Structure formats: structure tokens, C-alpha cells
C-alpha positions in Angstrom: 23.6 -7.7 23.6 19.7 -7.1 25.2 19.7 -5.1 27.7 15.5 -5.3 28.2 12.7 -6.5 26.5 11.9 -3.4 24.4 15.0 -3.3 23.1 14.5 -5.1 19.7 12.0 -2.2 19.4 14.6 0.7 19.5 15.5 2.3 16.1 19.4 1.6 17.0 20.5 0.9 13.3 22.9 3.9 12.2 24.9 4.2 8.7 26.7 7.7 8.4 24.3 9.0 11.4 21.3 7.9 9.9 19.1 5.6 11.8 18.1 3.6 8.8 15.2 1.4 10.2 12.8 4.1 9.3 13.3 3.8 6.0 11.0 0.6 5.9 8.2 3.0 6.6 8.6 4.2 2.6 9.4 1.2 1.3 5.4 1.1 -0.1 5.7 3.9 -1.8 8.3 2.4 -4.2 5.9 0.7 -5.2 3.7 2.6 -6.0 4.8 3.5 -9.8 4.8 0.2 -11.1 0.9 -0.3 -10.7 1.3 2.5 -14.2 3.1 0.4 -16.2 3.0 -3.1 -15.5 -0.1 -5.0 -16.9 -2.9 -5.4 -13.2 -1.6 -9.1 -12.4 -3.9 -11.4 -9.7 -2.7 -9.4 -6.5 -3.4 -6.1 -8.1 -7.1 -7.1 -9.4 -7.8 -8.6 -5.6 -6.3 -5.2 -3.7 -8.2 -3.1 -6.0 -11.0 -4.6 -5.1 -10.1 -4.1 -1.3 -9.5 -0.7 -1.6 -13.6 0.1 -4.0 -15.5 -2.1 -0.8 -12.8 0.5 2.3 -14.3 3.7 -0.6 -17.7 2.6 0.2 -17.5 2.2 3.5 -16.1 4.8 4.5 -17.9 6.7 1.7 -21.2 5.6 4.3 -19.6 6.8 7.5 -18.8 10.0 6.1 -22.4 10.5 5.5 -23.3 12.8 2.1 -21.8 15.8 3.7 -18.6 14.0 3.1 -16.0 15.9 0.4 -15.4 14.7 -2.5 -12.4 12.3 -2.4 -11.8 12.4 1.7 -11.9 8.5 1.3 -8.7 8.6 -0.4 -7.5 9.8 2.9 -8.0 7.2 5.2 -7.2 4.5 2.0 -4.5 5.7 2.0 -3.9 5.6 5.9 -5.2 2.4 6.3 -3.0 1.2 3.9 0.3 2.8 4.8 -0.6 0.9 8.4 -1.0 -2.2 7.3 2.4 -2.2 5.1 4.1 -1.5 8.3 2.4 -4.1 10.2 3.1 -6.9 7.7 7.0 -5.7 7.6 7.3 -5.9 11.1 6.3 -9.8 10.7 9.8 -10.3 8.4 12.4 -11.3 10.4 15.5 -8.2 10.8 12.7 -5.2 9.3 12.3 -2.3 12.0 7.8 -2.4 13.1 8.0 0.9 13.1 4.4 0.9 13.7 6.0 0.2 17.1 7.0 3.2 18.0 4.5 6.3 18.9 7.2 8.0 17.6 4.9 7.2 13.7 1.5 6.3 14.8 1.3 10.0 17.0 2.9 11.1 13.7 -0.7 9.7 12.2 -3.1 10.4 14.5 -1.9 14.0 15.8 -2.3 16.3 12.8 -5.6 14.5 12.0 -7.4 14.9 15.0 -6.0 18.5 15.5 -7.6 19.7 11.5 -10.8 18.8 12.5 -11.3 20.4 15.8 -9.7 22.9 14.3 -12.2 22.3 10.9 -14.7 21.8 13.3 -14.8 24.6 15.5 -14.1 27.1 12.3 -16.7 26.4 10.4 -19.2 24.5 13.3 -19.1 26.3 16.1 -22.7 25.8 17.6 -22.8 22.1 16.5 -19.6 21.2 18.1 -21.1 22.9 21.2 -23.9 20.8 21.3 -22.1 18.0 20.6 -20.9 17.9 24.7 -23.9 18.0 25.8 -25.5 14.5 24.4 -29.6 14.6 23.5 -31.2 13.8 26.3 -29.0 14.7 29.6 -30.4 16.5 32.6 -29.6 19.8 33.4 -27.8 18.6 36.6 -24.7 16.2 35.1 -24.7 19.3 31.9 -21.7 20.4 33.9 -20.4 16.9 34.4 -20.8 15.7 30.5 -19.0 19.0 28.8 -15.9 18.1 31.1 -16.5 14.1 30.1 -16.8 15.3 26.3 -13.9 17.1 26.8 -11.3 15.1 27.8 -12.3 12.3 25.8 -12.0 14.6 22.6 -9.1 15.4 24.1 -7.3 12.1 24.6 -8.7 10.8 20.6 -4.8 10.8 19.4 -3.1 9.5 22.3 -5.9 6.2 22.9 -5.8 5.7 18.5 -1.9 5.6 19.1 -1.0 4.0 22.1 -3.8 1.5 20.9 -2.1 0.6 17.3 1.7 0.4 18.7 0.7 -1.7 21.9 -1.0 -4.5 19.6 2.2 -4.6 17.8 4.0 -4.3 20.9 2.4 -7.1 22.6 2.8 -9.6 19.7 6.0 -9.2 19.1 6.6 -9.5 22.6 5.3 -12.9 22.6 7.4 -14.1 19.2 10.6 -12.6 21.3 9.4 -14.5 24.4 9.4 -17.9 22.2 11.8 -17.5 20.5 14.3 -17.2 23.5 13.3 -20.1 24.8 14.0 -21.8 21.8 17.4 -22.6 22.0 17.2 -24.1 25.4 14.9 -26.3 25.0 16.3 -30.0 24.9 13.3 -31.9 24.1 12.5 -32.2 20.7 8.6 -32.1 22.0 9.3 -28.7 23.4 10.6 -27.6 20.8 8.1 -28.6 18.0 5.3 -27.1 20.6 7.9 -23.7 20.4 7.9 -23.7 16.4 3.8 -24.9 16.5 2.8 -21.8 18.6 5.4 -19.4 17.5 2.9 -20.4 13.9 -0.1 -19.7 15.1 1.1 -16.7 16.4 2.3 -14.9 13.5 -0.9 -16.2 11.9 -2.7 -14.6 13.7 -0.3 -11.4 14.0 -1.0 -11.4 10.1 -5.0 -11.2 11.8 -3.4 -8.2 13.6 -2.0 -6.5 11.8 -5.0 -6.0 9.0 -8.0 -5.2 11.7 -5.6 -3.2 13.6 -4.8 -0.9 10.5 -8.8 -1.1 9.5 -9.9 0.2 13.4 -7.7 3.5 12.7 -8.9 4.3 9.9 -12.0 3.9 10.9 -12.0 5.8 13.6 -10.5 8.6 11.9 -12.9 8.2 9.9 -16.2 8.6 12.5 -13.9 11.2 14.1 -13.8 13.0 10.6 -18.1 12.5 10.1 -18.2 14.3 14.0 -17.6 17.9 12.8 -19.3 18.0 9.5 
């Protein structure tokens, strides 16, 4: 029995003192070896075209100073987040991307590695980045404070953005699902089902968009330190 609306997101399924809900995050890893020995079908051809398009776009965002193979990290990040977002749309499957435990674990190490790399290898560039070009001398101390705060809260905004968007849609679907059994009129029940189907389509689009936004923003943060 739910104590509140957010209890549906609690990883409470335990067997032998192990929280097995988090295993859904790694289900995609079991599909990787299959692509090496099965003949490519239409889905794999479409997926490879998507990855190639993402590679070209991330390569453009990183610029000529980007290291070779660095787009693979952001493409893998996009694939992991989108896979878990879609898994959460299926019944009785735990949505790991709706928890800050996972989203912060993805955003914070990336941001910290970018900051360490930038301040160690491009110190002057990082200092110059704190004061935008054309800033009046009177506003320079305030701009340094503002830019520093905006850099520090980047991993938090990345994590909260993904988590909040996943939770919002799931809460709406949960609220409509709970009002369904109490609906006595067939017209109201059909209206609830139609609304849920529309929300499910919207959540499918959100699952793709949020994974793309997370990967693109991570790529932009990486390009700034180069």
C-alpha cells in the first residue's frame, strides 16, 4: 500500500537483502554481444544510422580540438539514459533515471573530470571564461561570482532536470491509473484511457528528448574546457 505518491519510485523490492530493482539499469548490457554475431536487421540498421548522426553532431559540438573517440562516451551516455527511460514506461519495471542516485552518479563524475582537466591543462582559459568578453570593469567581480556558481551547479541541474522530467510524467500516469477503478461511467473511463495513451506517447518523446539533452549538454561542457 502506497503511503504517498512518491512511494512508487522507492526501490523497495529486495531478495536476499539485495535491491534487485537496480538490475534493470544493466539489462541493456546483455543485448550488446548479440549484435556481434546476429545478422543486422532493420532495427539495428536504423539504430546504427542514429548513432552515426549523433557522432557527427557531437563531433561538431566538440570542435577540432576534441580528442578522437570522445564522442563514443557521449553516445554511450545517450544510449544508457534512453534505454532506462524507455524501460520505465513498461509496467512493473523500475525507472532508475527517476532517482538522483543514478543521475548524479552520471553527471557529477563527468563535470568533475572536465573541471580538473580544464584547470590543470588550460588554467588561463578557465580564468578568462569566468569573465565574459566585453564585461565592464565594475561588474567583473559580480560576473566571477555568477559564473563560478553557474559552473558549480551544473551537475545538479543536469541530474535534477532528468529526474524531474521522469518523475512528472510517471506521477501523472499513476494519478490517472488510480482514478480508473473509481470511475463508474464508461465515458469517463474511456476518457482516462485515451488520456493515458496520449501521456504514454508524450513520455516516449520525453524519454528520447531528455537523454539527448543530457548528452548534448555534457558535450558542450566538455567543449568549453578545450
